[in-house]
N, C-alpha and C positions, 0 to 999 in steps of 0.2 A: 319682556320675559315670561311675565305672570300669563300672558293670553297662551303663551305656546305652551307652559306648565299644564292650562286646562285642557287641553287637545285632551278626547277619549283616552287616544293612546296609553298618552303620559300619566295619566289617574292613572289607568292599571297597571304601569307599570310600576309606579310609586307604591301602590298596594302590595306587589311583588314584593318590592325592596324590602318595606316594612314587613311583611309576615318574613323573610331571610332573617334580616336584623333582631327580630323576635326570636325564633330558631337559634341564633349565632348567640344573642345575651342569653340565653337558656343554658347552652350549651358551655358555656362561661362561666355561668352560677356552678354550675355541677363541676366543673374542673378544678373552681375554687374550694367548691364544699370535698371532692377527692384529695387535696392535696394536704390536708391538716386530717392524719388519721385518729380515732376516738383514742383518747387519753386513758390512759388505764387507774380504773376504779381507784380509790381515794382508801388508805392506808385501813382505814378501821372497814370496810369490806375484804380486800383481801387477806387480814390478819384473822377472818373468822373461818377454822376448818370448814371445807365443805366436801362431801364425797367428790371422788375424782368422777364416778358416773354424772353425777349431775351436769358437770361442769363443761366437760371437754368429752369429746369421741375421738376415738382412732382414726386414722385414712384420712385426716384433714387438717391442713394447716393451722397453726394457731397465731391467734391475734392480738393485738395488745392488750386488750379490754381481759385474758382470759388468761393472758402470763401473771407470774407474783402471786397468782393467787396461792392459800393453803390450803391442803387436798388432804383427804385421807383416803387412802385404797387398801383393800382384804385382798389379798389371795395366801401364795405363797413365792418364797426366793428359786430361781430354779439353779441345780446342780450345777454346778460345772461351769455355767454363766458367765463368768466372773473376766474385768479388765479393769485397764490402771490407765488414766489419762494425766497424759505429762504437762509438766510446764504450769502447775497449779499451786501458786501464792500461798501462803499460813503464817502469819506476822510476819511476813519478810524472807519467809526460806520460801525456797523453790522447791516442789515435791509432787505427789501424784494422790490422783482421786482415785479410791474405791469403788468400783461401781457393779450392779449384779444386776444380773436383768429378774424384772418380776412378773410372774403372772397374773392378773388381775381375774379374781372371782367373775363371773359370769359372764364375762368381755370375749366373743370371739367375731374370729372373722376367716373366713373361706374356709370355715369349720376347724380351725387354730386358736389356741389360747394367746391372747392378743396379751405380749409386755409393755413393760416401762422401764426404763431403766433407771434407780435408784441410785444416788448416790449416799453410800454407808459411814464414808468421812474419809480422812488425809493423812498420809503414810510418806515422812519424806524417806525413805528409800522401801526401794521394791521388795523386799523381804518379810516387810512388817506385814504383809496383805494374809488376810487370815480369811475362809472362806463363809460366808453367811451364812446363818443360823437357819435348822430345816424346821418345817412343820409350818401349821397354816400363821399366817402372818398378820399383822396391820400395820401400815405406816405409813406417821403422818410430816408432811413435809413441805418445803415450796413450789410448788409448778411452775418449769423454767422452760424457754423453748430450746428445739437442736440447734447445735450450733454446724457450723460448714465443714464437710473434709477438706484433709489437708494431704496431698499425695506424699509420698515417701516411704522408705524400709524404716520399720521400727522394729523394736525388743518384742521376742514374741509376748504375746498378752497383753500389748501395751500399745495404746492410741494415741497418737495425737491430738483431735481435739474429741469434743461429747457429740459426735456426728449419727442422729437415730439411722439415715439412711446407708453407713457403713458399719452400724452393729447389726441392723436387720440380716447384711450377709451373711456377719460374721455367727448370728444366732440361727438364721434360718428360720426365722418366726416372726409373723407381722406385730411392727410395734403402737405406740401415741409417737409423735411428731415432737414431741416433749419430752422432760426429765423430770424428777424427781431430787430434792436435793434435802434428806432425810433428817429430822430434827426425833422422833420419837419413834420407837420400834417396839411392838408387841410379839411373840413371838411364843406360840405354844401357853396362850394365858397367860404367860412370863412380860411385866414391862422390864425392858433390857435399858428404858431411858434414851439417850444416844445409841445404844453400843457402841460402845467405844470404853467400857472399863475393862479393867484385863486386859487393853492390848496394845499395841503402840498408833492404834489409829485415833485421830484429833476430830471431834465433829468439825462438820463444814455450815459455815454459817453465813448466810446470804439476807440482808436489809431489801424492804421493799423498794422498790425502781423511784426513780423519781417522780413526781408528775407531771409530767411534760407532754406536749403533745406533736410527733414530732411532725416537721413539715418536708413535704417533696415537691422540692424545687421545678420540676420537672410537669407537673399538674400545672404550676403557675404560669409555666410559659405558654401550655398549650391556652390557659385561660385568658389572658392577657392578645393570644392569637385569635383568640374567636372574635374577643370585642372589635378590634383592628378589624376584620373582615363583615363582624355588623359596618362598621363604620363606614368601608370599603361599599360595600350595596348603595346604601344610600349616597353617597359622591358618585358612585358610576352614575347612578338615576339622576345626577344635578349635572353632570358632565354632558348625558346624551341629550339633556331638554338643550344645556347653552349650545350644542353643535347644530341641533335644530331650529333655534332663533337666530342662529345666525347665516346659516341657509336662510332662511326667510325674507333675512335684512338685505342679504344679499340678491335676493332674486328680486325682491321689491327694488331696489335700487338697480339693477339690469332694466327689469319689465321700465322705469321711468325714464331709464334714458334711451331706450328705445323710443318710449312715447312723442320723448325732444326731437329727436333724428327723422320720426316719420313727421311729426307737425310742423319742423323747418323745411325740410322736403316738399310741403304741402304748400306752404306759404311761397315758396318760389315758385312753385306751376302756377300758382294763379295768377302772376304780375304778366306774363306773356313774354314771349324773344324784344329783345329790344330793335328799334328803327336802325336800319343802316345810313350813315352818316353820305353824303353828297358825293364826301370827297373820299369815299371808300367804293364808289358806283364807280364799275368801268367805263368806255366811252367820251365822246366829247362835252364840252362844258352848254347846256343849250341855250344860256343866256349870250354866248360869244356868236359874231356876225359870221354867216361863213362869206369867206371871199369867192366872190364871181368874176373869172376871166372877161374883159372886154374887147371888144374887134377894135383892131386898130385898120384904120381907114387911112 
């Protein structure tokens, strides 16, 4: 079989199979690397406050490496752009988040000011919500990714989830694809702390997310699939070589059988036809005397 495998066409086929296998293995390696998302940065980095404009841009999705970062943002709250997010737990009690649109200084998209939702606090009853303070403001808080929208009828001014896609339609303004849980507020040069003093609001506290890298099992499946393809390419080459080898063996056996038949036929023709036996010949026996009639006197 080695002689068959060393035929030029099968050597070329092996080179092609190895090249395909290499490509498949590289694709598998890429899928394995893509199956594990980049883990979030360590708490020592996320707890260091950075300007929002330095760590995140509007119009792009938020990745795990960006989420959970403590940021500072400067601008002003948009008057009349307040919503209440339902079903938010605080110390075991069900309530609502008070969320206002915050216009970010120096950031525009489509010639419009870009806003980012800011969670100002938690309330037990919708009537406890108070308008956002007016004037130039600075907010420090934790940056988190947008939630998914949930369909259904809600009371006026309330939403089921903090979905940026839904808020863009409600506020009619471009927005970051994330929101800020406010932990510190400064308005018109006055430090308001958590901006809950003197109101029924309570500050919302969200800690750093777990330092785990999520695994995408679909990418893992694709990675294993590429490895199988790489092995199949080598197996297919081996199978084709084996089939060619069997054909060569069968052809050799057929040729040997034909040669033996021809040799047997040739030996039979060289011996000549056998002499016929006298008993097989027609006519009278030459050794028997012929009866001759005698004249009668």
